[in-house]
N, C-alpha and C positions, 0 to 999 in steps of 0.2 A: 504494500500500500504506500502511496506517495505520502510524504510528510505533510500532514494536514496543517500543522502549525505554521509551516513555511508558507503554505497557500493562504492561510488567514492573514498572516502578517503582511504579505505582499498586497493583498486586497485592501487591508486597512490603510496602508500608506497611499494607495491609489484613491481610496475613498475620501480621505481628508485633504488630498493635495490641493484641491481648488480653493480651500479656505485657509490654507496655511499662511502664517505671517510670524514675524519675530514676536516672541512673548518674553520680555526680560524679567528677571527675578523681581525687579522693583515694581513692575506692573502686578505681579502675583501678590506681592506684599501689600500693595495698595488695595487690591481686591479683598484680601483677608481682613484688612483694617476696616473696610467699609461695609462688610457683610456680617450678619449675625454669626456668632461662633457656633459651629456645629458640635454636637455631643462627641465625646472622645471615643474613637473606635478602640484604641489600645486599652483604655480603662475598662471598657465593656467586656473585653476578653479575659480580664483577670478578676473573676468573681470573688467577692469577699468571703463567700462560704466555701470556696475551694472546689465547687462543683464545675463540671464541664460547661463551658459557654457554648452557645449554639448560634452560629451565623446562618440565618435562614435566607435562602436565595429565591428570587423571583426569576424564573426561567421558563419560557414558553416552549422552547425547542432546543435541540443541540445536534451537532453532527453525529454523535454516537447514539442518541436515543430517538432522534426524529422528533415528531410533535409530542409534546408532553401535555401542555394546555394551550393550544394555539390561540384561543381567544381570551385568555385570562386577563382580567383587569389588574394592573399593577397596584392600584390603590386598594382594591378589595382584598387582594392577597396580602398586602402590607397590614391591613386591618386584622386579618386572621393571625398573622405572625405577632402582631402587637398584643392581641388578646391571649395568644399562646405564651407570652412572656419570652419571646426570642430575645437574645441579648443584643443582636445586631442584624442588619439585613445586608444582603449582597444583591445589587440590582444590575442585571445585565443590560447594557446599553448598545450592544452590537446588534444591528438589524439583520444583516444577510445570513449569518450563521446561527444566531440565537434568538431572533425575533424580538429583540428589545429596542428601546429608543432612549435618547437622553431625556425626552419628555416623561418617560416612566420614572426616572430618578427624580426629576423636578416635581412631579405630582405626588410622589411618595413623601419627599421631605417637606413639601407644602402641607400635606395632611398632618404630618407629625408636628409641624410648627403650631398648628391650631388645635390639635387633639393629643395632648400629652398623655402618658409619658412618651417622649421621643425616643427613637432608636437610631444609633449611628448607622449610616449607610455607606457601603463600599461601592464605588463605581467600578463594576466588573466589565472591563473592556480590554482591548489590546492596545496598550498605551505606547505611543511612539514619539510624541511631541508635547512640549509644554502647553500648547494650546488646549490639548485635551484635559490637562490638569486644571487650567483656568475654567474650562467648561464645567468640570466636576465641582469646583469650588462654587461657581455661580449657581449651580443646580442644587446646592445644599449638601453635597457629599461630605463625609468625614474622612474618607480614605480613598486611595487609588490602588490599582494592582500593577505590580512590576514583575513581568514574567522574565526571569533571568535568562532562560534558554534562548529567548527570542531577541535578545538585545546585546549590543556590544557594551563593554565597560563604560565607554564614553556616553552612550545612550542612558545607561543606568544612572550614572553620576548626574546627568542633566535632569532626568525625570525626578530623581530623589531630591535634588536641590529645589526643583520647582515645587514639589509637594511640600517641603519644609517651609518655603517662602509663603505658600498659600495656606499654611496652617493645617495641612492634611497629614494623616498617617499614611504609611505605605506598607502594603502587604507584599513582601517579596516571595514569589512563587518559585519553588525549586522541584527538581525531580531526581537529583543524584548528588553524590558527594562533591563533585567539582563545582556544581552550581551553589551548593551550600557554602563552600569556601568563598566563592565570589560574593555572595550575599553578605556574609560576615565581614569581608574585606571592605564592603561599601558602608558598613555601620548599620545594617538592618536591625530594627527593633522588633519587627514582627515577621516571622518566616512561616510560610505554609508549604507543606509537602503535598503536591498534587499527586494523588495515588493513581491518577489516570495519565498515561503517557500520551501527551498531546500530539505526538507524531503518528501513533497508530491507534490511539484511543482504547488501549487495554488497561484495565484497572487492577491494582494489586495493593491491598492494605499493608502488605509486608514492607512496602517502601517507608511508610510512617514509622513502623516498628524498627526499621534499620537506621533511619536518618535522624529522627527526633532526639534519640539519646545522645547524638553528637552535637546538638545545639549548645551554644554558650548558655550558661545558667540564667542570664538576665534577658534572654530573648523569649518573646511570647511565641509559643509553638501552636500551629494550626494544622489539622489534618483535613485535607480537601478531597472530595470525590469518593465514591464507593461506600458511603455511610448510609445504610438502609435500615439497620436494625439496632436494637439496644446492644447486642453482642458486638456489632461493628464499632459502635461508639466506645464500648468498654475496652476494646483492643487499642483504640486510639488513645484513650485516657491512660491505660497501662503503659503505653509507650512514652508518655510524658506530655501529651497534647493538653494545652489549656483550653482549646476550642476546636470545634468541628464546623466545617462549612458544608451545608446540606442543601441540595437543590431538588433533584428529581424526586426523591422520596417524599419530601414535604409538599411539593406541588401535586403529587398524586394522592397524598394522604387525605382520607375523609375527615380526620380529626388531627390537625397539626399539633394541637396542644398535648394530646396524649402521646404522640410520637416524640415530641421534644422532651416531655417529662420522662419518657423511657430512656432517652439518651443520658439523662442526668442521674438516673436511679442507680 
């Protein structure tokens, strides 16, 4: 199978090319100063009670699963996650491959602004340029995703600096030891192991079990993908994960609150 991540990243660069412009760190800092401060993504992932935090994802489709909930309302799903006491949300904003939009993120954070308690939101997209970081901040995000495998070190440095200037956390996504070393070298505070290989879309929870114990002690550890049952969540927690990121299982669940509670049990 061709490398799907390479295909997606190439499309993303093409997709945003028409609207690209220089976005200096000073502009990002001004945006941060002028906009309401979003809730802390990092803080939400370190629960005071020591239980596993759950990042609940709004995902209509994916290259691996196909349609999950093709017509799902982002706000209605966010309300379900809010009622289920999810610790944070991940909102997919890629349209072609995942069926999301930046308006989904904007509508969810607007809902939280007027219907507390708010939940921090991750802009889940394929980030390649500081303009996307500015868009995330303006849409009310608390964090962005940095996929280590898909970016050069220069790209990562630029995106992480942009996130910091904009007052956003960054979730560094990795899939092997070399990518972990790169994330740590860049000063990552939050690192997620994607148990799904984005090149071939095969999932293996053993990756979290192998990699998370290698994380520096002060790093927040997230296990992403392949979490469907309480047993899956328990494996991630036993490996040292502070949080799990769950999309498909929660989108399909008739009772998201019960499933989230089972992850913490």
